[in-house]
MARZAVO-598751 format. One record per atom (N, C-alpha, C): residue number from 1; residue in three letters; atom name; z, y, x. Coordinates in steps of 0.001 Angstrom, whole numbers, plus 500000, padded with zeros to 6 digits. Layout:
N
balum;dolum;votor;zz;yy;xx
NUM;ALA;CA;Z;Y;X
...
end
This chain:
262
balum;dolum;votor;zz;yy;xx
1;MET;N;412533;483604;160442
1;MET;CA;411173;483906;160859
1;MET;C;411102;484107;162373
2;THR;N;411994;484942;162911
2;THR;CA;411964;485233;164338
2;THR;C;412240;483987;165159
3;ALA;N;413198;483165;164707
3;ALA;CA;413523;481942;165423
3;ALA;C;412312;481023;165478
4;ASN;N;411532;480975;164422
4;ASN;CA;410350;480137;164386
4;ASN;C;409339;480574;165434
5;TYR;N;409179;481859;165614
5;TYR;CA;408225;482381;166581
5;TYR;C;408670;482091;168011
6;PHE;N;409970;482232;168310
6;PHE;CA;410462;482105;169671
6;PHE;C;410851;480679;170059
7;ARG;N;410662;479714;169158
7;ARG;CA;411204;478384;169436
7;ARG;C;410608;477733;170687
8;ASN;N;409374;478050;171051
8;ASN;CA;408741;477439;172209
8;ASN;C;408695;478362;173428
9;PHE;N;409440;479457;173370
9;PHE;CA;409518;480336;174529
9;PHE;C;410492;479753;175547
10;GLY;N;410178;479945;176824
10;GLY;CA;411081;479503;177866
10;GLY;C;412316;480371;177936
11;THR;N;413328;479919;178686
11;THR;CA;414586;480642;178854
11;THR;C;414680;481144;180290
12;VAL;N;415116;482387;180457
12;VAL;CA;415285;482954;181787
12;VAL;C;416686;483534;181907
13;GLY;N;417163;483642;183141
13;GLY;CA;418448;484268;183396
13;GLY;C;418262;485729;183736
14;TYR;N;419169;486559;183270
14;TYR;CA;419020;487998;183503
14;TYR;C;420397;488635;183578
15;ARG;N;420529;489588;184498
15;ARG;CA;421764;490369;184599
15;ARG;C;421561;491704;183890
16;PHE;N;422345;491953;182868
16;PHE;CA;422243;493193;182111
16;PHE;C;423081;494275;182778
17;GLY;N;422484;495448;182970
17;GLY;CA;423219;496554;183560
17;GLY;C;423703;496214;184957
18;ASP;N;424953;496526;185223
18;ASP;CA;425534;496251;186539
18;ASP;C;426356;494970;186539
19;GLY;N;426260;494215;185464
19;GLY;CA;427062;493007;185360
19;GLY;C;426629;491934;186341
20;GLU;N;427581;491136;186805
20;GLU;CA;427288;490053;187741
20;GLU;C;427008;488748;187019
21;THR;N;427462;488644;185776
21;THR;CA;427262;487407;185021
21;THR;C;425822;487319;184526
22;ILE;N;425220;486166;184719
22;ILE;CA;423845;485943;184273
22;ILE;C;423856;485485;182820
23;SER;N;423054;486137;181985
23;SER;CA;422889;485740;180591
23;SER;C;421533;485078;180441
24;PHE;N;421501;484013;179646
24;PHE;CA;420254;483294;179425
24;PHE;C;419709;483624;178046
25;PHE;N;418427;483978;177996
25;PHE;CA;417806;484314;176729
25;PHE;C;416321;484000;176807
26;LYS;N;415667;484085;175666
26;LYS;CA;414252;483758;175597
26;LYS;C;413423;484737;176423
27;ASN;N;412406;484199;177118
27;ASN;CA;411514;485007;177927
27;ASN;C;410478;485676;177027
28;ILE;N;410809;486885;176573
28;ILE;CA;409948;487542;175589
28;ILE;C;408663;488079;176214
29;THR;N;408555;488045;177565
29;THR;CA;407317;488475;178206
29;THR;C;406288;487358;178246
30;GLN;N;406697;486156;177913
30;GLN;CA;405804;484999;177951
30;GLN;C;404726;485136;176881
31;ASN;N;403514;484837;177242
31;ASN;CA;402418;484968;176287
31;ASN;C;401253;484089;176723
32;VAL;N;400341;483830;175840
32;VAL;CA;399103;483112;176141
32;VAL;C;397970;483864;175478
33;THR;N;396750;483497;175819
33;THR;CA;395586;484268;175392
33;THR;C;394917;483726;174147
34;VAL;N;395445;482672;173540
34;VAL;CA;394735;482059;172429
34;VAL;C;394537;483041;171272
35;LEU;N;395569;483841;170949
35;LEU;CA;395417;484789;169845
35;LEU;C;394577;485994;170253
36;GLU;N;394629;486358;171527
36;GLU;CA;393747;487420;171985
36;GLU;C;392292;486969;171884
37;ALA;N;392053;485685;172192
37;ALA;CA;390702;485153;172059
37;ALA;C;390257;485191;170604
38;ALA;N;391172;484870;169693
38;ALA;CA;390842;484933;168268
38;ALA;C;390526;486361;167865
39;ARG;N;391255;487313;168474
39;ARG;CA;391017;488725;168169
39;ARG;C;389606;489149;168554
40;ASN;N;389086;488550;169611
40;ASN;CA;387763;488931;170099
40;ASN;C;386642;488102;169491
41;ASN;N;386996;487167;168624
41;ASN;CA;385993;486321;167963
41;ASN;C;385854;486790;166520
42;ALA;N;384719;487405;166220
42;ALA;CA;384525;488013;164901
42;ALA;C;384591;486999;163771
43;THR;N;384368;485713;164069
43;THR;CA;384408;484705;163011
43;THR;C;385838;484283;162682
44;SER;N;386813;484758;163468
44;SER;CA;388203;484326;163303
44;SER;C;389056;485319;162528
45;TYR;N;388565;486524;162340
45;TYR;CA;389435;487531;161759
45;TYR;C;388725;488381;160705
46;ASN;N;389539;489072;159922
46;ASN;CA;389080;490073;158975
46;ASN;C;389762;491396;159297
47;LEU;N;389183;492483;158828
47;LEU;CA;389834;493784;158922
47;LEU;C;390661;494006;157669
48;TYR;N;391808;494673;157828
48;TYR;CA;392704;494855;156694
48;TYR;C;393378;496214;156816
49;THR;N;393596;496868;155675
49;THR;CA;394337;498123;155625
49;THR;C;395694;497866;154984
50;VAL;N;396755;498087;155738
50;VAL;CA;398115;497863;155249
50;VAL;C;398416;498852;154134
51;MET;N;398896;498336;153005
51;MET;CA;399258;499191;151883
51;MET;C;400642;499795;152114
52;SER;N;400860;500980;151543
52;SER;CA;402146;501650;151709
52;SER;C;403275;500763;151190
53;GLY;N;404271;500522;152022
53;GLY;CA;405419;499710;151634
53;GLY;C;405295;498246;152009
54;GLU;N;404102;497793;152421
54;GLU;CA;403961;496394;152839
54;GLU;C;404670;496180;154168
55;ARG;N;405404;495061;154257
55;ARG;CA;406089;494681;155477
55;ARG;C;405338;493512;156111
56;PRO;N;405581;493237;157392
56;PRO;CA;404914;492094;158024
56;PRO;C;405163;490780;157295
57;ASP;N;406409;490552;156845
57;ASP;CA;406710;489285;156179
57;ASP;C;406040;489194;154807
58;THR;N;406034;490308;154064
58;THR;CA;405409;490260;152738
58;THR;C;403902;490147;152849
59;LEU;N;403318;490779;153879
59;LEU;CA;401878;490649;154074
59;LEU;C;401509;489230;154490
60;SER;N;402343;488614;155342
60;SER;CA;402104;487227;155721
60;SER;C;402108;486316;154489
61;TYR;N;403077;486539;153611
61;TYR;CA;403145;485711;152401
61;TYR;C;401939;485972;151497
62;LYS;N;401536;487218;151393
62;LYS;CA;400391;487584;150557
62;LYS;C;399110;486917;151053
63;LEU;N;398935;486877;152365
63;LEU;CA;397686;486363;152943
63;LEU;C;397696;484846;153122
64;TYR;N;398882;484329;153534
64;TYR;CA;398931;482938;153975
64;TYR;C;399847;482048;153144
65;GLY;N;400550;482621;152165
65;GLY;CA;401437;481832;151328
65;GLY;C;402750;481478;151988
66;THR;N;403048;482075;153140
66;THR;CA;404295;481844;153857
66;THR;C;404590;483079;154694
67;VAL;N;405877;483332;154947
67;VAL;CA;406254;484469;155790
67;VAL;C;406180;484125;157276
68;ASP;N;405884;482868;157617
68;ASP;CA;406008;482394;158992
68;ASP;C;404979;482957;159963
69;TYR;N;403936;483597;159475
69;TYR;CA;402883;484074;160369
69;TYR;C;402913;485589;160575
70;TYR;N;404025;486225;160241
70;TYR;CA;404141;487679;160386
70;TYR;C;403890;488133;161813
71;TRP;N;404292;487310;162801
71;TRP;CA;404211;487688;164206
71;TRP;C;402777;487784;164712
72;THR;N;401838;487120;164028
72;THR;CA;400447;487157;164492
72;THR;C;399867;488569;164387
73;PHE;N;400379;489366;163464
73;PHE;CA;399854;490729;163322
73;PHE;C;400073;491531;164606
74;TYR;N;401221;491300;165257
74;TYR;CA;401529;492036;166484
74;TYR;C;400738;491493;167668
75;ILE;N;400505;490191;167698
75;ILE;CA;399796;489597;168820
75;ILE;C;398349;490069;168860
76;VAL;N;397697;490152;167701
76;VAL;CA;396269;490485;167690
76;VAL;C;396007;491980;167508
77;ASN;N;397063;492782;167383
77;ASN;CA;396898;494229;167219
77;ASN;C;397741;494959;168256
78;GLU;N;397093;495380;169320
78;GLU;CA;397811;496033;170412
78;GLU;C;398508;497299;169956
79;HIS;N;397885;498052;169045
79;HIS;CA;398497;499315;168624
79;HIS;C;399796;499082;167852
80;LEU;N;399925;497919;167170
80;LEU;CA;401190;497599;166509
80;LEU;C;402255;497241;167534
81;ARG;N;401860;496535;168581
81;ARG;CA;402817;496190;169634
81;ARG;C;403344;497453;170308
82;GLU;N;402489;498435;170477
82;GLU;CA;402884;499651;171188
82;GLU;C;403670;500614;170309
83;SER;N;403291;500725;169030
83;SER;CA;403855;501785;168187
83;SER;C;404649;501303;166997
84;GLY;N;404598;499993;166709
84;GLY;CA;405363;499481;165584
84;GLY;C;404570;499474;164292
85;TRP;N;405200;498943;163263
85;TRP;CA;404574;498790;161956
85;TRP;C;404451;500146;161258
86;PRO;N;403365;500381;160497
86;PRO;CA;403235;501662;159799
86;PRO;C;404389;501921;158832
87;ILE;N;404747;503191;158706
87;ILE;CA;405852;503621;157856
87;ILE;C;405330;503878;156448
88;PRO;N;406078;503518;155408
88;PRO;CA;405650;503872;154041
88;PRO;C;405416;505367;153917
89;SER;N;404378;505738;153184
89;SER;CA;404006;507148;153066
89;SER;C;405171;508020;152594
90;TYR;N;405998;507469;151692
90;TYR;CA;407098;508264;151150
90;TYR;C;408228;508479;152151
91;ASP;N;408175;507807;153307
91;ASP;CA;409203;507991;154335
91;ASP;C;408724;508872;155485
92;LEU;N;407470;509321;155445
92;LEU;CA;406916;510042;156584
92;LEU;C;407598;511390;156809
93;LEU;N;407910;512103;155738
93;LEU;CA;408562;513402;155899
93;LEU;C;409935;513238;156533
94;ASP;N;410697;512238;156076
94;ASP;CA;412015;511995;156673
94;ASP;C;411877;511583;158138
95;GLU;N;410830;510808;158448
95;GLU;CA;410576;510418;159833
95;GLU;C;410309;511654;160687
96;ALA;N;409498;512582;160166
96;ALA;CA;409180;513806;160898
96;ALA;C;410431;514653;161103
97;LYS;N;411257;514775;160063
97;LYS;CA;412486;515563;160179
97;LYS;C;413438;514951;161195
98;SER;N;413441;513623;161274
98;SER;CA;414319;512940;162222
98;SER;C;413851;513148;163665
99;LYS;N;412549;513077;163890
99;LYS;CA;412006;513223;165239
99;LYS;C;411985;514680;165698
100;TYR;N;411806;515583;164739
100;TYR;CA;411677;517006;165082
100;TYR;C;412629;517817;164197
101;PRO;N;413925;517796;164523
101;PRO;CA;414932;518326;163601
101;PRO;C;415272;519809;163778
102;TYR;N;414686;520479;164786
102;TYR;CA;415144;521824;165124
102;TYR;C;414287;522912;164464
103;ARG;N;414479;524167;164881
103;ARG;CA;413649;525289;164448
103;ARG;C;412694;525647;165585
104;THR;N;411494;526040;165230
104;THR;CA;410529;526520;166222
104;THR;C;410237;527986;165949
105;VAL;N;410419;528809;166962
105;VAL;CA;410060;530223;166837
105;VAL;C;408942;530515;167830
106;THR;N;408059;531425;167442
106;THR;CA;406946;531815;168304
106;THR;C;407056;533298;168619
107;THR;N;406813;533631;169877
107;THR;CA;406835;535031;170297
107;THR;C;405667;535294;171225
108;ASN;N;405135;536506;171164
108;ASN;CA;404084;536916;172085
108;ASN;C;404648;537476;173383
109;ASP;N;405973;537590;173436
109;ASP;CA;406626;538197;174597
109;ASP;C;406823;537184;175723
110;ASP;N;407130;537695;176881
110;ASP;CA;407339;536886;178074
110;ASP;C;408692;536173;178006
111;VAL;N;408643;534857;177976
111;VAL;CA;409893;534079;177992
111;VAL;C;409916;533133;179196
112;THR;N;409103;533431;180213
112;THR;CA;408975;532519;181350
112;THR;C;409401;533111;182683
113;SER;N;409331;534428;182818
113;SER;CA;409625;535026;184124
113;SER;C;411133;535081;184368
114;PHE;N;411504;535570;185542
114;PHE;CA;412912;535680;185903
114;PHE;C;413374;537127;185783
115;SER;N;414613;537280;185392
115;SER;CA;415282;538582;185417
115;SER;C;416424;538447;186412
116;GLY;N;416249;539046;187567
116;GLY;CA;417218;538810;188627
116;GLY;C;417122;537373;189093
117;ASP;N;418249;536673;189060
117;ASP;CA;418263;535277;189490
117;ASP;C;418187;534298;188325
118;SER;N;418052;534801;187103
118;SER;CA;418074;533901;185948
118;SER;C;416734;533900;185209
119;GLU;N;416352;532739;184786
119;GLU;CA;415118;532580;184017
119;GLU;C;415321;533130;182608
120;ARG;N;414357;533852;182131
120;ARG;CA;414452;534413;180781
120;ARG;C;414314;533292;179750
121;PHE;N;415217;533299;178777
121;PHE;CA;415199;532333;177678
121;PHE;C;415123;530892;178201
122;ALA;N;416007;530588;179113
122;ALA;CA;416044;529253;179707
122;ALA;C;416592;528228;178720
123;VAL;N;416192;526981;178922
123;VAL;CA;416750;525890;178125
123;VAL;C;418267;525855;178323
124;GLY;N;418996;525761;177228
124;GLY;CA;420455;525793;177263
124;GLY;C;421042;527143;176915
125;GLN;N;420177;528177;176883
125;GLN;CA;420644;529521;176568
125;GLN;C;420906;529671;175066
126;THR;N;422007;530284;174698
126;THR;CA;422315;530578;173301
126;THR;C;421732;531947;172933
127;VAL;N;421027;531995;171827
127;VAL;CA;420409;533249;171372
127;VAL;C;420845;533520;169939
128;SER;N;420694;534771;169523
128;SER;CA;421053;535132;168151
128;SER;C;420001;536058;167574
129;GLY;N;419802;535975;166261
129;GLY;CA;418859;536836;165574
129;GLY;C;419524;538134;165156
130;ASN;N;418833;539256;165335
130;ASN;CA;419473;540537;165068
130;ASN;C;419576;540864;163579
131;SER;N;418706;540240;162735
131;SER;CA;418808;540510;161296
131;SER;C;419322;539305;160517
132;SER;N;418985;538100;160960
132;SER;CA;419449;536897;160257
132;SER;C;420856;536499;160655
133;SER;N;421275;536951;161847
133;SER;CA;422571;536568;162440
133;SER;C;422643;535077;162748
134;THR;N;421494;534395;162697
134;THR;CA;421461;532976;163051
134;THR;C;421644;532830;164555
135;ILE;N;422471;531865;164934
135;ILE;CA;422742;531589;166344
135;ILE;C;422269;530181;166664
136;GLY;N;421640;530021;167819
136;GLY;CA;421166;528699;168205
136;GLY;C;421013;528578;169706
137;THR;N;420825;527338;170142
137;THR;CA;420670;527030;171561
137;THR;C;419253;526539;171827
138;ILE;N;418609;527082;172830
138;ILE;CA;417254;526668;173186
138;ILE;C;417292;525264;173767
139;VAL;N;416547;524341;173166
139;VAL;CA;416526;522959;173657
139;VAL;C;415202;522609;174334
140;ARG;N;414184;523442;174100
140;ARG;CA;412896;523211;174761
140;ARG;C;412095;524507;174712
141;LYS;N;411242;524681;175723
141;LYS;CA;410392;525861;175784
141;LYS;C;408960;525413;176032
142;ILE;N;408015;525949;175241
142;ILE;CA;406602;525591;175383
142;ILE;C;405835;526885;175613
143;PRO;N;405790;527369;176853
143;PRO;CA;405200;528679;177134
143;PRO;C;403732;528798;176726
144;GLU;N;402962;527706;176868
144;GLU;CA;401538;527783;176548
144;GLU;C;401264;527951;175058
145;MET;N;402317;527798;174225
145;MET;CA;402209;528052;172791
145;MET;C;403094;529228;172365
146;GLY;N;403808;529817;173327
146;GLY;CA;404729;530900;173007
146;GLY;C;405905;530445;172171
147;GLN;N;406275;529167;172288
147;GLN;CA;407285;528594;171399
147;GLN;C;408617;528340;172095
148;LEU;N;409674;528568;171350
148;LEU;CA;411022;528159;171731
148;LEU;C;411526;527214;170652
149;ILE;N;412024;526057;171069
149;ILE;CA;412612;525099;170134
149;ILE;C;414121;525306;170186
150;ILE;N;414698;525622;169027
150;ILE;CA;416099;526062;168994
150;ILE;C;416912;525204;168025
151;ASN;N;418059;524755;168517
151;ASN;CA;419017;524018;167689
151;ASN;C;419972;525021;167058
152;THR;N;419880;525150;165730
152;THR;CA;420728;526128;165040
152;THR;C;421956;525495;164387
153;GLY;N;422255;524245;164767
153;GLY;CA;423569;523716;164432
153;GLY;C;423676;522639;163394
154;THR;N;422642;522406;162589
154;THR;CA;422686;521323;161622
154;THR;C;421498;520409;161860
155;ILE;N;421627;519154;161470
155;ILE;CA;420533;518193;161631
155;ILE;C;420131;517668;160266
156;PRO;N;418920;517948;159751
156;PRO;CA;417963;518863;160383
156;PRO;C;418436;520310;160266
157;ASN;N;417858;521167;161118
157;ASN;CA;418279;522574;161161
157;ASN;C;417800;523307;159912
158;THR;N;418747;523798;159130
158;THR;CA;418405;524583;157940
158;THR;C;418770;526054;158105
159;ASN;N;419499;526384;159180
159;ASN;CA;419809;527775;159485
159;ASN;C;418588;528405;160144
160;LYS;N;417962;529351;159467
160;LYS;CA;416684;529881;159911
160;LYS;C;416824;531254;160565
161;PHE;N;415817;531566;161395
161;PHE;CA;415644;532931;161848
161;PHE;C;414659;533617;160891
162;ASN;N;414609;534925;160945
162;ASN;CA;413638;535671;160154
162;ASN;C;412396;535940;160991
163;GLU;N;411235;535783;160377
163;GLU;CA;410017;536158;161076
163;GLU;C;410042;537652;161352
164;SER;N;409577;538037;162507
164;SER;CA;409465;539419;162992
164;SER;C;410804;540026;163426
165;GLU;N;411884;539254;163381
165;GLU;CA;413143;539789;163920
165;GLU;C;413182;539579;165428
166;ASN;N;414126;540232;166076
166;ASN;CA;414357;540020;167496
166;ASN;C;415440;538970;167689
167;ILE;N;415234;538105;168683
167;ILE;CA;416320;537238;169121
167;ILE;C;416707;537699;170516
168;SER;N;417986;537619;170832
168;SER;CA;418430;538188;172100
168;SER;C;419674;537480;172621
169;TYR;N;420010;537798;173873
169;TYR;CA;421233;537314;174521
169;TYR;C;421489;538223;175716
170;ARG;N;422668;538123;176280
170;ARG;CA;423005;538866;177494
170;ARG;C;422984;537898;178671
171;ASP;N;422214;538238;179720
171;ASP;CA;422095;537337;180860
171;ASP;C;423301;537476;181791
172;ILE;N;423297;536741;182878
172;ILE;CA;424460;536692;183778
172;ILE;C;424684;538025;184483
173;ASP;N;423660;538898;184489
173;ASP;CA;423808;540218;185092
173;ASP;C;424228;541272;184069
174;GLY;N;424453;540827;182814
174;GLY;CA;424880;541740;181778
174;GLY;C;423748;542472;181085
175;ASN;N;422501;542083;181401
175;ASN;CA;421350;542716;180764
175;ASN;C;420985;542008;179470
176;THR;N;420578;542770;178464
176;THR;CA;420145;542180;177202
176;THR;C;418681;541757;177310
177;GLN;N;418425;540507;177023
177;GLN;CA;417058;539984;177004
177;GLN;C;416687;539725;175539
178;SER;N;415526;540195;175136
178;SER;CA;415135;540031;173742
178;SER;C;413657;539681;173635
179;ALA;N;413297;539082;172516
179;ALA;CA;411906;538732;172215
179;ALA;C;411714;538891;170717
180;THR;N;410560;539409;170342
180;THR;CA;410242;539597;168927
180;THR;C;409505;538378;168393
181;LEU;N;409976;537859;167294
181;LEU;CA;409360;536668;166706
181;LEU;C;408126;537049;165900
182;VAL;N;407122;536186;165967
182;VAL;CA;405918;536366;165147
182;VAL;C;405711;535179;164207
183;ARG;N;406515;534140;164386
183;ARG;CA;406429;532979;163502
183;ARG;C;407729;532205;163609
184;GLU;N;408140;531559;162510
184;GLU;CA;409362;530756;162484
184;GLU;C;409174;529636;161478
185;SER;N;409602;528420;161849
185;SER;CA;409452;527302;160924
185;SER;C;410338;526151;161366
186;SER;N;410426;525140;160501
186;SER;CA;411032;523875;160916
186;SER;C;410188;523303;162050
187;GLN;N;410821;522631;162984
187;GLN;CA;410086;522096;164123
187;GLN;C;408982;521141;163689
188;TYR;N;409281;520262;162725
188;TYR;CA;408279;519281;162309
188;TYR;C;407061;519937;161673
189;ASP;N;407246;521155;161142
189;ASP;CA;406162;521864;160472
189;ASP;C;405530;522926;161364
190;SER;N;405910;522942;162633
190;SER;CA;405343;523923;163563
190;SER;C;404070;523373;164191
191;VAL;N;403283;524265;164770
191;VAL;CA;401990;523871;165345
191;VAL;C;402195;523133;166656
192;HIS;N;401663;521924;166726
192;HIS;CA;401682;521155;167973
192;HIS;C;400527;521576;168874
193;HIS;N;399345;521744;168263
193;HIS;CA;398162;522215;168991
193;HIS;C;397116;522662;167981
194;TYR;N;396065;523241;168472
194;TYR;CA;394933;523635;167635
194;TYR;C;393710;522807;168013
195;GLU;N;392848;522569;167016
195;GLU;CA;391603;521843;167245
195;GLU;C;390439;522643;166672
196;ASP;N;389239;522374;167205
196;ASP;CA;388048;522951;166587
196;ASP;C;387519;521976;165538
197;SER;N;386377;522288;164954
197;SER;CA;385844;521454;163876
197;SER;C;385448;520060;164352
198;ASP;N;385299;519887;165666
198;ASP;CA;384954;518576;166226
198;ASP;C;386186;517798;166673
199;GLY;N;387362;518351;166430
199;GLY;CA;388591;517668;166821
199;GLY;C;388986;517882;168271
200;GLU;N;388304;518789;168980
200;GLU;CA;388639;519077;170367
200;GLU;C;389821;520046;170428
201;TRP;N;390791;519737;171311
201;TRP;CA;391955;520611;171466
201;TRP;C;391532;521960;172024
202;GLN;N;392143;523016;171506
202;GLN;CA;391861;524379;171945
202;GLN;C;393107;524978;172586
203;ASP;N;392928;525564;173754
203;ASP;CA;394059;526125;174493
203;ASP;C;393974;527641;174545
204;PHE;N;395137;528270;174572
204;PHE;CA;395193;529713;174767
204;PHE;C;394847;530045;176220
205;THR;N;394183;531156;176407
205;THR;CA;393941;531662;177751
205;THR;C;395138;532520;178153
206;ILE;N;395919;532006;179071
206;ILE;CA;397145;532690;179461
206;ILE;C;396812;533873;180360
207;GLY;N;397264;535035;179967
207;GLY;CA;397052;536247;180758
207;GLY;C;398326;537053;180796
208;SER;N;398203;538349;180781
208;SER;CA;399389;539200;180806
208;SER;C;399989;539285;179408
209;TYR;N;401285;539544;179367
209;TYR;CA;401978;539677;178077
209;TYR;C;401807;541095;177551
210;PRO;N;401824;541302;176226
210;PRO;CA;402040;540258;175210
210;PRO;C;400794;539406;174956
211;GLN;N;401034;538164;174605
211;GLN;CA;399975;537237;174252
211;GLN;C;399644;537384;172759
212;SER;N;398753;536528;172268
212;SER;CA;398381;536557;170847
212;SER;C;398549;535168;170245
213;PHE;N;399760;534632;170395
213;PHE;CA;400013;533277;169909
213;PHE;C;399998;533197;168387
214;ASN;N;400111;534339;167725
214;ASN;CA;400069;534351;166265
214;ASN;C;398702;534760;165736
215;SER;N;397759;534988;166641
215;SER;CA;396427;535415;166229
215;SER;C;395411;534533;166934
216;VAL;N;394873;533557;166209
216;VAL;CA;393978;532589;166829
216;VAL;C;392583;532720;166224
217;ASP;N;391630;532103;166903
217;ASP;CA;390251;532088;166419
217;ASP;C;390205;531487;165014
218;ALA;N;389398;532090;164142
218;ALA;CA;389333;531619;162749
218;ALA;C;388857;530189;162636
219;SER;N;388168;529692;163655
219;SER;CA;387651;528324;163610
219;SER;C;388682;527293;164077
220;TRP;N;389793;527774;164648
220;TRP;CA;390814;526850;165128
220;TRP;C;391612;526289;163960
221;ILE;N;391873;524989;164013
221;ILE;CA;392614;524297;162958
221;ILE;C;394001;523934;163493
222;PRO;N;395077;524432;162864
222;PRO;CA;396420;524081;163344
222;PRO;C;396777;522641;162987
223;VAL;N;397349;521944;163938
223;VAL;CA;397817;520566;163734
223;VAL;C;399310;520543;163998
224;THR;N;400089;520248;162979
224;THR;CA;401543;520249;163110
224;THR;C;402049;518888;163587
225;HIS;N;403338;518851;163917
225;HIS;CA;403954;517576;164300
225;HIS;C;403887;516591;163131
226;LEU;N;404105;517077;161921
226;LEU;CA;404009;516210;160750
226;LEU;C;402587;515688;160587
227;ASP;N;401595;516545;160787
227;ASP;CA;400199;516100;160714
227;ASP;C;399941;514956;161677
228;ARG;N;400458;515072;162886
228;ARG;CA;400234;514032;163901
228;ARG;C;400880;512714;163500
229;ILE;N;402080;512786;162920
229;ILE;CA;402754;511567;162472
229;ILE;C;401956;510899;161359
230;VAL;N;401453;511702;160416
230;VAL;CA;400668;511154;159306
230;VAL;C;399390;510510;159827
231;THR;N;398698;511197;160737
231;THR;CA;397447;510656;161295
231;THR;C;397694;509371;162052
232;LYS;N;398736;509360;162900
232;LYS;CA;399060;508153;163654
232;LYS;C;399411;507006;162730
233;ASN;N;400118;507306;161658
233;ASN;CA;400506;506263;160706
233;ASN;C;399282;505683;160009
234;GLU;N;398313;506532;159685
234;GLU;CA;397081;506048;159061
234;GLU;C;396324;505132;160015
235;GLU;N;396323;505459;161294
235;GLU;CA;395659;504614;162286
235;GLU;C;396346;503259;162398
236;LEU;N;397681;503246;162301
236;LEU;CA;398419;501988;162392
236;LEU;C;398114;501056;161225
237;LYS;N;397695;501621;160099
237;LYS;CA;397418;500804;158916
237;LYS;C;396160;499961;159065
238;GLU;N;395271;500350;159958
238;GLU;CA;394020;499616;160144
238;GLU;C;394245;498504;161163
239;ILE;N;394324;497266;160672
239;ILE;CA;394667;496151;161549
239;ILE;C;393658;495016;161424
240;VAL;N;393788;494083;162348
240;VAL;CA;393018;492839;162334
240;VAL;C;393945;491727;161870
241;ILE;N;393444;490859;161006
241;ILE;CA;394222;489694;160571
241;ILE;C;393399;488435;160801
242;ILE;N;394068;487375;161162
242;ILE;CA;393386;486089;161318
242;ILE;C;393054;485540;159935
243;LYS;N;391875;484990;159787
243;LYS;CA;391452;484479;158492
243;LYS;C;392391;483368;158016
244;PRO;N;392718;483354;156726
244;PRO;CA;393611;482306;156196
244;PRO;C;393141;480899;156527
245;SER;N;391828;480681;156570
245;SER;CA;391304;479340;156844
245;SER;C;391553;478898;158282
246;MET;N;391903;479854;159167
246;MET;CA;392059;479532;160584
246;MET;C;393483;479737;161081
247;ILE;N;394350;480314;160259
247;ILE;CA;395661;480715;160748
247;ILE;C;396500;479539;161228
248;ARG;N;396509;478439;160504
248;ARG;CA;397370;477320;160886
248;ARG;C;396925;476713;162212
249;GLY;N;395621;476498;162373
249;GLY;CA;395125;475900;163599
249;GLY;C;395377;476778;164815
250;ILE;N;395134;478082;164670
250;ILE;CA;395355;478998;165784
250;ILE;C;396839;479104;166115
251;SER;N;397702;479126;165090
251;SER;CA;399138;479199;165325
251;SER;C;399651;477957;166051
252;LEU;N;399184;476789;165625
252;LEU;CA;399604;475547;166283
252;LEU;C;399156;475511;167736
253;GLU;N;397930;475981;167998
253;GLU;CA;397435;476015;169367
253;GLU;C;398250;476983;170213
254;PHE;N;398618;478113;169641
254;PHE;CA;399448;479094;170335
254;PHE;C;400789;478484;170718
255;GLN;N;401450;477837;169760
255;GLN;CA;402762;477251;170030
255;GLN;C;402670;476129;171058
256;LYS;N;401593;475344;171003
256;LYS;CA;401416;474250;171965
256;LYS;C;401274;474794;173380
257;LEU;N;400457;475814;173534
257;LEU;CA;400259;476404;174857
257;LEU;C;401520;477092;175361
258;MET;N;402274;477724;174443
258;MET;CA;403525;478342;174854
258;MET;C;404510;477284;175355
259;LYS;N;404538;476146;174690
259;LYS;CA;405450;475078;175085
259;LYS;C;405100;474505;176441
260;GLN;N;403819;474484;176777
260;GLN;CA;403357;473948;178041
260;GLN;C;403685;474854;179223
261;ARG;N;404056;476074;178939
261;ARG;CA;404253;477045;180006
261;ARG;C;405637;476974;180644
262;PHE;N;406531;476159;180110
262;PHE;CA;407852;476055;180753
262;PHE;C;408292;474593;180781
end
């Protein structure tokens, strides 16, 4: 299938990395506007919702009786080119766990200022829970959400902290730095942001500590990382397809114009 699509692409020389030897391969940046024109012509296409588990090749066969036109879905759908084919619904949780494998803890305490010459709860700092005895390393800090993203040693992280426990460490000056947790969860299930009923993002008003990251307006709707993956995947399912009656002619014109370009 792929060879069929690239057969009329030109060849360019390219040096990979620091190598001096030139490698020749297909110019994958080469393109023409014929399919984009079809995308903008309402008489040339239909709207389609990708079913869970459908692949580009199986959808091509379903629509056109051949797998050879799978590539047209990417040409006429910019969001597929940018983000890839939608994931089957039953794989979304595993996708979320893979992208967001750590633990997220939330605290109302100050984790941004400096103590002496060292930043409090800096990325790379190892912390431990006083009641769970869970130990982990901070891999990211999101002060505007009061969140610390912590790697507790397994992928995905199943070693948890306890909500409302203290996490602490000793800084380079020998002082104990601690923060009280108000929320704990898997990273993929933690809050990415809040929205109002109109879908507008809502931000905390940052003031003096302690903050109220665990106490939000009743109208605010939490949106987790998993929620975002599911929503994005649903958007990817809505695509444009070239009408079966026009696919062969448009494909032939595309290949002809591609061949003329080199």
